[in-house]
N, C-alpha and C positions, 0 to 999 in steps of 0.2 A: 892733388888728385889721388883718389883712393886707388889701391892696387887691384881691387876686386870689381868685377863687372856688376853694375847696378841691376842689370836685368836678370842674370842667372847665378851670379856669385862666383863665377870662375875667375882665375887670375888673368889680368889683362897683360898682353904682351906688346912690346914696342914693335913698330912697323918700320918701313924704310925711312921714315922720319922719326927723330927722337922725340918729337912733340905730339905724335899721334899714337894712341894705344888701341889695340884690337882684342876683342874676346874671341879666342879660337873655337869656343863652343857655340855661341849664338850669333857672332858676327857684329856685335855692338861696337861702335867706334867712339872713342873719347880722346880729348886733347888735354895737354898740360898748359895750354895758352892761358895767360892771366889777363884780366882787364887792367887797363892802365890809367884811365882818367874818368872823371865823373861824367862829363858830357862829350858827345862825339866831336865837337869842334875844338876841344881843349888843346889838341896838339897841332891844329891847322891842317891835318890831312883830310878830314871829312868836311865837305861843304854841305852843311845841314840844310840850307835853303834849296840847293839843287837836289838833295836827297828827298826832301819833302815833295818837291814838284814831280820827281821821278816816280814816287810810290803812291801818291794820293789817290789817283783814279783807280788803280788796280786794287789797292787795299780796301777802298770804300766799296767797290763792287763785291769783293770777296766777303766783306763783313755782312752785306745784305744776304748773301747765300747762307752764311752761318746763322744769322737770325731767323731765316726761313726754316732751317733745320731745327732750331730750338722751338720755334712755334709748332712744328709738327710733333714735337715731343711734349706739347702741352705745358710750356713754361711761358707765362705771360705776366707782365706787370710785377715781376719779382725783383728782389735785391740782387744786383749784378755787380761783381768786382772784375775790373779789367787790370790784370797784372802787367806792368810795363805799358801803361796806357799811352805814353808818348804824346802825340799831337791831339789825342782825344777823338779820333775818327770813329772808333768803335763805340765810345761813349755817346757820341752824337747820334749814331744810328740806333743804338739800343734805347736811348731816351725817347726818341721819336716813336718808338713802339711801346712805350709805356713802362719800361723798366726804371726802377730807382737805381741810378748808377753811381759808382764810385771807382776811382782809379788809384793805383799806387805806382809811383814812378821814381826811379833813383836819380834821374837827370833833373836836378832842381830847376834848371833854367827852362827846359821844355815843359816840365810839370807845372811851373808857375804860369806859363802862357796858356796852358789848357785850363787851369783854375780860373784865369781871368775871363774865360768864356762862360763861366758859370758852373763848371763841374767841380764836384768834391774830389780833390786829389791829395793823397797823402804822400809826402816826400820820403823816399827810402826804399828798402827792399822788402819783398814778401818773404815770410809772414811777420818779420820782426817789427816792421814799422806800424803795424795795425794794432788797435786795441785788442786785448786778450779776449774780450767778450764779443767781438764782431763776428757775425755769422751771415751767410749768403745763400741764395738759391742757385746762383750761377757764378762760377769762377772761370775766367777765360785767360788763356795764354796764347796770344796771337803773335807768332814768330818770336817767342820769348823763351819757351821751355828749353830750346837748344843752347841757351846761354847760361842756364843755371849750373852752379857748381856741384850741387848734391841733389839729383832728381828724386832720390828716395826720401830725403827730408822734406822736399817741397810737396811731394804727393801725400805724405803723412799729414802735413799741415793743411793741405786742401781737404782731406777727409775730416779733419778736426773743425775746419771753418765752414764746411757745407752742412746745411740742414739735411736730415735723412731724406734720401730720394733726390737730393740736389744734383746739379749737372756740372761737370768739368769739361770745358772746351779746350782742346789742344790742337793747334795747327802749326806745323813745323817742317823744315826740309827733310826729305827722305833720302837715305843712303841707297835706295833702290831706284831713285829718279834718273832720268836720262842725262841731265847735266852733270850730276855727281859721277855717274859711270864714265862719261866721256872725259871729265876732268881727271878721274883716277887713272884712266888709260893713258892720257897724255903725261901725267905725272910719272908713270912707270917708265916712260921713254925719255924722261929728262925735261919735259915742259911743265914746270912747276906752278906757273902763274895762276891758271884757272883753279887748280886744286887749292892753293893757298887763299885765293879770293873766296871760294865757297866756304872755307873755314873762317874767313874774315881774319886771317893771320895778319898781325900788325895793326888791326883796328882797335879802338879803345875798348870795345866789348866783343871779343871773338866768340866763336862757337865752342862750347865745351863738350858737346855730344852730337853724334849723328845717329839717329834711330832709324830702324826700318819698322814698318807698321806692326808686324807681328811682335817684335820686341817691345814696342811701347805698350801694346795691349797686355802682354805678359807682365810687365812691370806694374801697370795700373791695377791689374787683378790682384797682385800680391799685396796691394795697399788698400783693398776694400772697395774697388770699383768694378762695375760691369759695363762693357762696351754697349752703348745704345745706338751709335751710328758711326759708320766709317765711310769716308769719301775722299775726294781730292779737291784742290783749288788751283786756279791758274797761277803760275809762278812768274809769268812774263807777258808783256804786251808791247806792241810797237810804240804806242803813245807813252812818252816818258822814258823810252829805252836809252836814248843817248844820255840824258841826264843821269840815269841809273849807272851807266858805265863810267860816267865822268865825275860822280860825287866824291870818289876817291881821287883827290887832286894829285896824288903821286903816280897814278897810272899813266903810261905813255900814250899820247894821242893816237899813234899809229896802231897800237894794240887795241885800244878802244874801238877805233874805226873798223878794224878787222873783225872784232867780235860782233859789232853792230851788223855788218854785212852778213856774217855767217848766221846769226840768230834770225835775221829777217828772212833769209832764204829758207831756213829750216822751219819757220813759224807754221806753215800750213800742215806740217807733219807732226807737230808736237803733241796734238791731242790724241794721236794714235800710239804714242810712245809712253813708257812708264812715267807717271806724274812725279814732279819734283816736290810738291807740297802735299802732305797728307793731312786730312782733317779727321779728328776723332772727337766724339762726344761720349763721355763716360757718366754713368749714373752711380752716385754714392749708394752703396748697399744699405738698406734699412736694418734696424736691429732684428736679429734672428734670421737674416737672409745671408746665405753664403755668397761671397763675391763672385 
């Protein structure tokens, strides 16, 4: 983990946990957590079938919202790359709308299943797994950007891989969201479980960063992008919630049940509180245009 903040360049300081770093200037959060295995089920902790059932409906609905926003920005039938395409849900939705789709996925087992359904999927990590000449009109990071080790390198690669005027889609958890704020408050009084879960501590692919929206925009602008759209996406729904709380097989059932009740009771109020998932669409600056 670099000692400098990727957003503003200030020195990162350790927090109450030795695995979380914070920028005192802009508030960006980073972790020293390292990925452990190639695929989520490798250590037996993650039940991938339960995880797929938990997230499928919510993610598919959010993906349609993203594609609506892209359509409003006049991108139709273009070459689209989904980074960390996983089960291929975004590829499915984009292909139905006329995009020429491709995915890149480090989990070879899940990527192979998506390829079997007819999608072009490259095994490995962005951008190294892709041919040097590959260029796209849209590059999407759906709940992926928070996992990357070096966001500056990734954004520079996105700029290189996008055609001028191309669009970069990033949706990710926000450090300004209500769940993160509540988990942080609980963590400060010694209840560490929710905070560690939001960082996916102990998971095969933990979060490496927690951005707030203004910080992500600032970082993207430094790498040649202009924000074309900013919004939010739903982070949770009752359908699939129990499976979502239980795909981590190490979680105590009583804790999961308590969280399920609490979230269900709070659900009617969530739309009025700070959103936990921010959605950004950035346009690559064309030649001669300042970011």
